[in-house]
Structure formats: structure tokens, C-alpha cells
C-alpha positions in Angstrom: 18.8 -17.2 -26.1 21.2 -14.7 -27.7 20.5 -12.6 -30.7 23.0 -13.8 -33.4 24.2 -12.1 -36.5 22.3 -14.6 -38.6 18.9 -16.0 -38.1 18.3 -19.7 -37.4 15.3 -21.9 -37.4 13.8 -23.2 -34.2 11.0 -25.5 -33.2 7.7 -23.6 -32.8 7.1 -24.7 -29.2 10.7 -23.6 -28.1 10.4 -20.3 -30.0 7.0 -19.5 -28.4 8.4 -20.2 -24.9 11.3 -17.9 -25.6 9.0 -15.1 -26.8 6.8 -15.6 -23.8 9.9 -15.0 -21.6 10.8 -11.9 -23.7 7.4 -10.5 -23.2 7.4 -11.2 -19.5 10.5 -9.0 -19.2 8.8 -6.4 -21.3 5.7 -6.5 -19.0 7.8 -6.4 -15.9 9.5 -3.2 -17.1 6.1 -1.7 -17.7 4.7 -2.7 -14.3 7.8 -1.4 -12.4 6.8 2.1 -13.6 3.1 1.6 -13.1 2.6 2.6 -9.4 4.0 6.1 -9.7 2.5 6.6 -13.1 -0.9 5.4 -11.9 -0.9 7.9 -8.9 0.2 10.8 -11.1 -2.4 10.1 -13.7 -5.1 9.7 -11.1 -4.3 13.0 -9.5 -4.7 14.6 -13.0 -8.0 12.9 -13.5 -9.3 14.1 -10.1 -8.2 17.7 -10.9 -10.1 17.5 -14.2 -13.2 16.5 -12.3 -12.7 19.3 -9.7 -12.1 22.1 -12.3 -15.9 23.0 -12.6 -15.8 24.1 -8.9 -14.1 27.3 -10.2 -17.3 28.2 -12.0 -17.8 29.5 -15.5 -15.1 31.8 -16.9 -11.5 32.2 -18.0 -10.0 30.8 -14.8 -11.8 27.5 -15.4 -10.7 27.3 -19.0 -7.1 28.0 -18.0 -7.2 25.5 -15.2 -8.6 22.8 -17.5 -5.8 23.5 -20.1 -3.1 23.4 -17.4 -4.4 20.1 -15.9 -4.7 18.4 -19.4 -1.2 19.7 -20.1 0.0 18.1 -16.9 -1.6 14.8 -17.8 0.2 14.9 -21.2 3.4 15.8 -19.4 3.0 12.8 -17.0 2.5 10.5 -20.0 5.6 11.8 -21.8 7.7 11.6 -18.6 6.9 7.9 -18.1 7.3 7.1 -21.8 10.8 8.5 -21.5 11.4 6.6 -18.3 10.1 3.3 -19.8 11.9 3.8 -23.1 8.7 2.7 -24.8 5.6 4.4 -26.2 2.3 2.6 -25.7 -0.7 4.1 -27.4 -3.2 1.2 -27.6 -4.3 -1.6 -25.4 -2.6 -5.0 -26.1 -5.8 -7.1 -26.0 -9.6 -7.1 -25.5 -9.3 -7.2 -21.7 -7.2 -4.1 -21.5 -9.5 -2.4 -24.1 -12.4 -3.2 -21.8 -10.8 -1.9 -18.7 -9.6 1.3 -20.5 -13.1 1.9 -21.9 -14.7 1.4 -18.5 -12.2 3.8 -16.9 -12.9 6.4 -19.5 -16.7 6.1 -19.0 -16.4 6.4 -15.2 -14.1 9.5 -15.4 -16.3 11.2 -18.0 -19.4 10.4 -15.9 -17.8 11.9 -12.8 -16.7 15.0 -14.8 -20.3 15.5 -16.1 -21.6 15.1 -12.6 -19.2 17.7 -11.3 -20.3 20.1 -14.0 -24.0 19.5 -13.1 -23.2 20.2 -9.4 -21.5 23.4 -10.4 -24.5 24.5 -12.4 -26.9 24.0 -9.5 -24.6 25.7 -7.0 -23.5 22.5 -5.1 -19.8 23.3 -5.2 -19.2 21.5 -1.9 -20.2 18.2 -3.4 -17.6 18.6 -6.2 -14.8 18.0 -3.7 -16.4 14.6 -2.8 -16.8 13.8 -6.5 -13.2 14.6 -7.2 -12.1 12.5 -4.2 -14.2 9.6 -5.5 -12.6 10.2 -8.9 -9.1 10.0 -7.4 -9.8 6.6 -5.8 -11.6 5.2 -8.8 -9.0 6.5 -11.3 -6.1 5.0 -9.3 -7.9 1.6 -9.1 -8.8 1.8 -12.7 -5.4 2.9 -14.0 -3.7 0.2 -11.8 -6.1 -2.4 -13.2 -5.5 -1.3 -16.7 -1.7 -1.5 -16.3 -1.9 -5.0 -14.9 -4.3 -6.1 -17.6 -2.1 -4.6 -20.3 0.9 -6.5 -18.9 -1.1 -9.8 -18.8 -2.4 -9.2 -22.4 1.2 -8.7 -23.6 2.2 -12.2 -22.5 -1.2 -14.0 -23.1 -0.7 -14.9 -26.8 2.4 -16.9 -26.0 1.3 -18.3 -22.6 0.7 -21.7 -24.1 3.2 -22.9 -26.7 2.0 -25.0 -29.6 2.7 -28.7 -29.3 4.0 -28.9 -32.9 7.8 -29.4 -33.3 7.8 -28.0 -36.8 10.8 -25.8 -37.6 10.1 -22.0 -37.5 12.5 -20.1 -39.8 14.0 -16.7 -39.0 13.5 -17.2 -35.2 15.4 -14.0 -34.2 13.4 -11.9 -36.7 10.2 -13.2 -35.1 11.5 -12.5 -31.6 12.2 -8.8 -32.4 8.8 -8.4 -34.1 7.1 -10.0 -31.1 8.8 -7.6 -28.8 7.8 -4.6 -30.9 4.2 -5.6 -31.6 2.6 -4.6 -28.3 4.2 -1.2 -28.2 4.1 1.9 -30.5 7.9 2.2 -30.3 10.8 1.2 -28.1 14.4 2.2 -27.7 17.0 -0.3 -28.9 18.5 -0.8 -25.5 15.0 -1.6 -24.1 14.6 -4.2 -26.9 17.9 -5.7 -26.0 16.9 -5.9 -22.3 13.5 -7.5 -23.2 15.4 -10.1 -25.2 17.5 -10.9 -22.1 20.7 -9.1 -23.2 22.9 -6.4 -21.8 24.6 -3.6 -23.7 27.1 -5.9 -25.4 24.4 -7.4 -27.7 22.8 -4.1 -28.7 24.8 -3.8 -31.9 23.6 -7.2 -33.0 20.0 -6.2 -32.2 20.6 -3.0 -34.2 21.8 -5.1 -37.1 18.6 -7.2 -37.2 16.5 -4.0 -37.0 18.5 -2.4 -39.8 17.8 -5.5 -42.0 14.1 -5.3 -41.2 14.1 -1.6 -41.9 15.5 -2.2 -45.4 12.6 -4.5 -46.0 10.1 -1.9 -44.9 9.0 -3.8 -41.8 10.6 -1.6 -39.2 11.0 2.1 -38.8 14.0 3.4 -36.9 14.2 7.0 -35.5 17.3 8.7 -34.1 15.6 11.8 -32.5 16.7 11.0 -29.0 20.1 10.1 -27.6 19.3 6.4 -28.2 17.6 5.1 -31.4 14.0 3.8 -31.2 12.3 1.3 -33.4 8.7 0.5 -34.3 7.0 -1.9 -36.6 5.5 -0.5 -39.8 2.0 -1.4 -40.9 3.6 -4.0 -43.2 5.7 -5.3 -40.3 2.7 -5.7 -38.1 0.8 -7.5 -40.9 3.7 -9.9 -41.4 4.1 -10.7 -37.7 0.4 -11.3 -37.3 0.4 -13.7 -40.3 3.5 -15.5 -39.0 1.9 -15.8 -35.5 -1.3 -17.2 -37.0 0.7 -19.7 -39.1 2.7 -20.8 -36.0 -0.4 -21.4 -34.0 -1.8 -23.5 -36.8 1.5 -25.4 -36.8 2.2 -24.4 -40.5 5.3 -22.3 -39.9 7.6 -24.9 -41.5 5.4 -25.2 -44.5 4.9 -21.4 -45.0 8.5 -20.5 -44.4 7.5 -18.0 -41.7 
């Protein structure tokens, strides 16, 4: 389904199936980068847990700052590689997995500090090793859950055949909703297009920007887009209306 220069209405069930396929492409892009990102992040978590083995003093503080900086650097590297920024989970399942992972890593870090205080430095290595394994499994589980949460809202299309106005506008908003921001070329790819359709995607984004629903930045070589608070609120309302089968009546 190509992005056109003008929006057209579409039956709700067809549009939801199309958006589900858009989001599957988005999730696949995310999952392709996950294995390497998961390992790098897990190593950083393990090093954070191991830092107390250095004892109390300036070297420990410096090591902690360096490791946290490395963790931030890993995140920034993979954001650039993905062409997307993702700051929040996409659903309650990924929220739950992320929270559980944070609790486990924090618990192991506290355990490591306690072992350092009582002079059991040798056990810290085992704690850090356990942290590496648990972190890798947890980050991998989070990535998979996030990808599933991205698709889940559209996994089952409504049965209603009511017309849904401004279908392409809805598709763009649906692609941007799970992420903090995304490059225009990544949006075009998630909508099933190559470079030839990027100007058309840019045109739709510019129209949404004029309405205050999308924010476009040109800081990098390629422009990036994100939904504004008003854009997220409009999309959520249109999605709810579509699920109720009222899209044709509300003009969503």
C-alpha cells in the first residue's frame, strides 16, 4: 500500500491489517539489532555489578562513571544504527519485563556492595557473572516483548467495514506512536517503501507538522520525526474510535 500525495479513506479492517504489517516491519528492524545490543548492554550491567570489587575510593567512582558512560554510548550507537529512538516500553508486558530486569540488576548491585563491605571480594566475580547471564536473558526478553507489544494493538482487525478517513495520516501516526523519534527513511521502510517514496512521506509529515501533530528535526544527515503530545492524543483517540467501529461517524 503506497503513500500517496493525498489521503484516501479505507475500510477499518483493511487499514488495521495494513498498519499491523507496517508495525511488523518496524519490529523486525528493532529485533535485527537486538542480539548485539543485548550483549553489549549486558556486559555494561555486569561491569556495574563488579565495580564494588575495587573497594571504596576514587578508582571505584571513576570506574562507575566510565561504565555508565559506556552504557549510554551503547544506547546511542544502537539508536543511530536503528534510525529510531525508543525511550519507553510499548505495552504493559514490556513494562513488566523492564521493571523486573531493573529490580534484578539493582539487587545484584546491592549484593555486590554488601560483599565488598564484608571483604568477600571473590564472590563479587560470581555475582557479576550471574548478572551478565541474567541481564542478557532479561534484555533479550525485553526486546522480544517490546517487538510483540508494537504489533499487538493491531493483531486483530475490527470486523467493521466502516470507512476510515485519512488512512495515510493514520498509518504514519501508527508508525511513530511506539517510538520516541524515527528517521524519515526508516518510516518509509516501515511503510513498505524504498527511497523513491520518501519525498511523499516527507510531504505528509510536513502537513502534520503544520497542524502541530508532528515535530521534525534536521540535526542529523537525515531528518527525523516524532509525534507531539497533541499528535499522540489524536492518534490514541482515532485508534479507540476505530476499535469501536465509529471511525466513519467521527471522521477519524
